[in-house]
C-alpha positions in Angstrom: 115.7 76.3 89.4 116.4 78.8 91.9 114.9 77.7 95.3 115.5 80.9 97.0 112.6 82.3 94.6 109.0 81.9 96.8 107.3 78.8 95.5 104.5 81.3 94.2 106.8 82.7 91.8 108.4 79.6 90.7 105.1 78.0 89.3 103.5 81.2 88.1 101.5 80.2 85.1 103.0 81.8 81.9 99.7 81.0 79.6 95.7 81.2 80.1 95.5 77.5 79.9 97.5 77.2 83.1 95.6 79.6 85.2 93.3 77.9 88.0 90.2 79.8 88.2 88.6 83.1 86.9 86.9 81.2 84.2 84.3 84.1 83.6 87.2 86.1 82.7 89.7 84.2 80.9 87.8 80.9 80.0 87.2 79.8 76.5 85.0 82.5 74.6 85.2 84.9 77.3 85.5 88.8 76.6 89.1 89.1 78.4 90.4 86.0 76.9 89.2 87.0 73.3 91.0 90.4 73.7 94.1 88.7 74.8 93.9 86.2 71.7 93.2 89.0 69.2 96.0 91.1 70.5 93.9 93.9 71.5 93.7 94.7 75.2 92.3 97.9 76.8 93.7 99.6 79.9 92.2 97.7 83.0 91.9 97.3 86.5 91.6 94.1 88.3 89.8 94.2 91.4 89.7 91.0 93.7 91.1 89.5 96.9 94.5 88.7 97.3 96.2 85.8 95.8 93.3 85.5 92.9 95.4 85.8 90.0 95.8 89.8 89.3 99.7 89.7 88.8 99.4 86.5 87.0 97.1 87.7 84.3 98.9 90.8 83.8 102.0 88.6 83.1 100.2 86.2 81.1 98.9 89.4 78.8 102.6 90.7 78.5 104.0 87.4 77.7 101.0 86.4 75.2 101.4 89.8 73.5 105.1 89.7 73.6 105.3 93.5 74.4 107.5 95.4 76.7 106.3 95.1 80.3 106.9 97.4 83.2 106.0 96.8 86.6 105.7 99.1 89.7 104.4 98.7 93.3 102.2 101.5 94.4 103.4 101.0 98.1 107.2 102.2 97.1 106.6 103.8 93.6 106.2 107.7 93.2 105.3 110.3 90.4 109.1 110.3 89.1 108.8 106.6 88.6 105.8 106.7 86.8 106.9 109.5 84.5 110.4 107.6 84.0 108.3 104.5 82.7 106.2 106.6 80.5 109.2 108.5 79.0 110.8 104.8 78.4 107.4 103.5 76.8 107.3 106.2 74.2 110.0 104.3 72.4 108.5 100.9 72.9 105.1 100.3 71.3 102.4 98.5 72.8 104.3 98.7 76.3 102.2 97.5 79.3 102.6 99.1 82.9 101.2 97.1 85.7 100.6 98.8 89.0 100.2 96.4 91.9 97.9 97.9 94.8 97.0 100.9 92.6 94.5 102.0 95.3 97.6 103.2 97.3 98.5 105.7 94.6 97.2 109.4 95.4 95.5 111.7 93.3 98.9 113.0 91.9 100.4 109.7 91.1 97.1 108.8 89.3 97.0 111.9 87.5 100.3 111.2 86.2 99.3 108.3 84.3 96.3 109.9 82.7 98.0 111.5 79.5 99.9 108.3 78.6 96.7 106.0 79.1 94.8 108.5 77.0 97.3 108.8 74.0 98.1 105.0 74.2 101.6 105.7 75.1 101.1 102.8 77.8 98.4 100.0 78.4 97.8 100.3 82.1 96.9 97.3 84.2 96.1 98.0 87.8 95.5 95.6 90.7 93.4 96.6 93.7 91.8 94.8 96.7 89.7 97.8 97.3 86.8 99.0 95.4 88.1 101.2 92.6 85.0 103.3 92.6 86.4 104.7 95.8 90.1 104.5 95.6 90.7 105.3 91.8 90.0 108.7 90.6 87.1 109.0 88.3 89.2 110.5 85.2 91.4 107.3 85.2 88.8 105.0 86.0 86.6 106.0 83.1 89.6 105.0 80.8 90.0 101.6 82.1 88.0 98.3 82.1 87.2 97.0 85.4 87.5 93.2 85.8 86.3 91.7 88.9 88.1 88.5 90.0 86.4 85.9 92.3 87.9 83.8 95.4 89.4 80.7 94.5 87.4 77.8 95.4 88.5 74.6 97.6 88.7 72.5 94.4 90.9 75.0 92.7 93.1 75.4 95.8 93.7 71.8 96.2 94.4 71.6 92.3 97.1 74.0 93.2 98.5 72.4 95.8 98.9 69.1 94.1 100.2 71.0 90.8 102.9 72.4 92.9 104.0 69.1 94.5 104.2 67.6 91.1 105.6 70.4 89.0 108.2 72.3 91.3 111.7 71.2 91.0 112.4 71.9 94.5 109.4 70.0 95.9 110.1 67.0 93.7 113.2 66.4 95.6 111.0 65.6 98.6 108.4 62.9 99.3 105.4 65.0 100.0 102.2 63.1 101.0 99.2 65.9 101.0 97.2 63.7 103.3 95.2 66.8 104.4 94.7 70.1 103.1 92.0 71.8 105.2 94.3 73.8 107.7 96.7 74.8 104.5 93.5 76.4 102.8 92.1 77.8 106.0 95.1 79.4 107.1 95.7 81.2 103.7 92.2 82.4 103.5 91.9 81.3 99.8 95.0 83.5 99.0 96.8 81.4 96.5 100.1 83.1 97.0 99.8 82.5 100.7 98.7 79.0 100.4 101.8 78.2 98.2 104.1 79.9 100.9 102.7 78.1 103.4 103.1 74.7 101.5 106.8 75.6 101.4 107.0 76.6 105.0 105.6 73.5 106.3 107.6 71.3 103.5 111.0 72.7 104.5 110.0 72.5 108.4 110.8 68.6 108.0 113.2 66.3 106.5 113.0 64.9 103.0 109.6 62.9 103.8 106.9 65.0 104.7 103.2 64.0 105.5 101.3 66.9 105.5 98.2 66.7 108.3 96.2 69.6 109.7 97.6 68.9 112.8 101.3 69.1 111.5 100.3 72.7 109.6 98.7 74.2 112.5 101.9 73.2 114.7 104.2 74.5 112.0 102.0 77.6 111.4 102.0 78.6 115.0 106.1 78.3 115.4 106.8 80.0 111.9 104.2 82.2 110.6 102.1 85.2 112.1 98.3 84.1 111.8 97.2 87.5 111.3 97.4 88.9 107.9 95.5 91.9 106.8 95.0 90.4 103.3 94.2 86.8 104.3 91.7 85.1 106.4 92.2 86.9 109.5 91.2 90.1 107.5 87.9 88.8 107.0 87.3 87.1 110.4 88.4 89.9 112.3 86.3 92.7 110.5 83.5 90.2 110.8 84.0 90.2 114.7 84.2 93.7 114.7 81.1 94.5 112.7 79.2 91.8 114.7 80.4 93.3 118.0 79.3 96.8 117.1 75.8 95.1 115.8 75.4 93.3 119.2 76.0 96.7 121.1 79.3 95.4 122.8 81.6 98.4 122.9 84.2 96.5 124.8 84.4 94.0 122.0 84.5 96.4 119.4 87.4 98.1 120.6 89.3 95.0 121.1 88.7 93.9 117.4 89.7 97.5 116.3 92.8 97.2 118.3 94.0 93.8 116.9 93.2 95.3 113.3 95.2 98.6 114.0 98.2 96.3 115.3 98.1 94.2 112.4 98.5 97.0 110.0 95.0 96.9 108.8 94.2 100.0 106.3 92.2 102.5 108.8 90.2 103.8 105.6 88.9 100.4 105.1 87.8 100.3 108.7 86.2 103.5 108.7 84.4 102.9 105.4 83.0 99.8 107.1 81.7 101.9 109.8 79.7 104.3 107.4 78.3 101.1 106.0 77.0 99.6 109.3 75.8 103.1 110.3 72.9 102.5 107.7 72.7 98.9 107.6 72.4 98.1 111.3 71.5 101.6 112.9 69.6 103.5 110.3 66.9 105.7 111.4 67.2 104.3 115.0 69.6 107.0 115.4 70.3 108.9 112.2 73.1 110.7 114.0 75.1 107.3 113.6 75.5 108.2 110.0 76.8 111.4 110.6 79.2 110.3 113.2 80.6 107.7 110.9 80.9 109.8 108.0 82.4 112.7 109.9 85.0 109.8 111.2 85.9 108.8 107.7 86.7 112.2 106.5 88.8 112.7 109.9 90.6 109.5 109.4 91.5 110.5 105.7 92.9 113.7 107.0 94.6 112.7 110.0 96.2 109.2 109.1 97.7 106.7 111.2 98.3 106.4 114.3 95.9 109.3 115.6 93.2 108.0 113.5 93.1 105.0 115.8 91.3 107.7 118.2 88.9 108.4 116.0 87.8 104.9 115.1 87.6 104.2 118.9 85.1 107.0 119.3 83.0 106.0 116.5 82.9 102.3 117.2 82.0 103.0 121.0 79.3 105.4 119.8 77.8 103.0 117.2 78.1 100.0 119.7 76.3 101.9 122.1 73.5 103.2 119.7 69.9 101.8 119.1 70.0 99.4 116.3 67.6 98.9 113.4 68.1 97.1 110.0 64.6 98.5 108.5 66.5 100.5 105.9 68.3 97.5 104.8 65.0 95.2 104.8 63.1 98.0 102.9 65.6 98.4 99.9 66.0 94.7 99.8 62.3 94.1 99.5 61.9 96.9 96.9 64.8 95.7 94.7 63.1 92.2 94.9 59.8 93.9 93.6 61.8 95.6 90.8 63.2 92.3 89.7 59.8 90.4 90.0 57.7 93.1 88.4 60.1 94.5 85.7 60.2 98.3 85.0 56.6 99.2 85.7 55.3 102.8 84.4 55.5 105.8 86.4 51.8 106.9 87.0 50.6 109.7 84.9 49.9 112.2 87.7 53.4 112.2 88.9 55.4 112.3 85.8 57.2 115.3 84.9 55.7 117.7 82.1 58.2 120.0 80.7 56.6 120.2 77.2 53.1 121.1 75.8 52.9 117.8 74.4 53.6 115.9 77.8 50.8 118.0 79.1 48.4 117.1 76.4 49.2 113.5 77.2 48.4 114.0 80.5 51.6 113.9 82.1 51.2 115.8 85.7 47.3 115.7 85.2 45.7 115.7 88.9 48.7 116.0 90.7 48.2 117.4 94.2 51.1 119.6 95.2 51.5 118.3 99.1 52.2 121.8 100.2 48.9 123.1 99.2 47.1 120.7 101.5 46.7 120.6 105.3 49.6 119.3 107.1 51.7 119.5 103.7 50.0 116.0 102.8 48.0 114.6 100.3 46.9 110.9 100.2 47.5 110.1 96.5 49.2 107.0 95.3 52.8 107.3 94.2 53.3 103.6 93.3 52.6 102.2 90.1 49.2 100.7 90.2 50.4 96.9 89.8 51.9 97.2 93.4 49.8 99.8 94.7 49.6 99.1 98.5 52.7 97.0 98.7 54.7 97.7 101.9 58.4 97.9 101.9 59.3 99.8 104.9 58.4 98.6 108.4 59.7 101.0 111.0 61.8 99.1 113.5 61.0 98.5 117.1 62.8 101.4 118.9 62.0 104.9 120.3 63.1 107.0 117.0 61.3 104.7 114.6 58.0 104.2 116.7 57.6 108.1 116.6 58.2 107.6 112.6 55.5 104.8 112.5 53.0 107.1 114.7 53.6 109.8 112.2 53.1 107.6 109.3 49.8 106.2 110.7 48.5 109.5 111.3 49.2 110.5 107.6 48.2 107.4 105.8 45.8 105.5 108.3 45.6 101.9 107.2 48.4 102.0 104.7 50.9 102.1 107.7 48.9 100.2 110.0 51.2 97.3 110.7 
């Protein structure tokens, strides 16, 4: 056993039964496990947090099917690398190409894969921590099955630590007492790879006898590793602090946490995307320009890139933090979706149904519909909801200047319907 190989690699599972977690994908009778056992796997993309098993499952698939396996990292590979592997795969039936961090491939690199995937020259397995709907082009995405991996739970992470101490030959030579595991799990942020690497660091920081306590782990971690990791716990904690600072209207704190992320190497597109979401979730119609500003910032960041994009993000974060706040749009869609779940697919009222054919008109589709522009103030007080939920309220304008005007406007039109 080569102890210079990272612990996570030394004990990487080679069969499905050794894998911890992801029961919904690889548990007995699951869709993916069945496909693997029958030797018929589609091109796919694994989407999930770091250290949840994306690379491991890809390796298990290649090992189980006993097929040629090629691997690329999107960070360092280019179009030429992709084409070279595709050329090699033409003489190797059933070849699997695994691309880690596929979201980092640009359009040209992704397009280079299309033909080979379509013709079955390769079975593509991509891994990404970002939503593939945003980061993988639609043509390639339509040819892949997307599987979502879940974060590993504390029980699974503790089992992984115990397995490593018991199974790894290098750790077996030491007397390791896993007295406490909370610090190991917290610092690693649920990332199994990072967890195992941290275990190896703290094990090597002492002699042959190691008692692992939370205090010992924290002391060793502060000396031996950087606590900021853009794909680990700090990633989630700092983006949370950033968002909550903006929601709490504190531009000073917002730019501080923004600086922490930028200095830590966080993906600027990820930050920009979260600002677009926040503009609707926490500001909404209290200041509709916030969404325009956030969306323009997202476009600008994509065009400019690092490091100048930090200026754009700073301007946007300060504007959003200094804006009036409202979550009324968030509450409204949540209430409406809850009504859909509870009431099911209610029928569209006849008078607002589309009637493009004579038969539909004969069935009273569109009958008695009142065209709003034909009435005073371009408004007719007809019912638009299904009768089963007539009068149900979803949108309650927020208590801010802009939405108070909206409330007054709706009350003038609807009288009692919006009198709340």
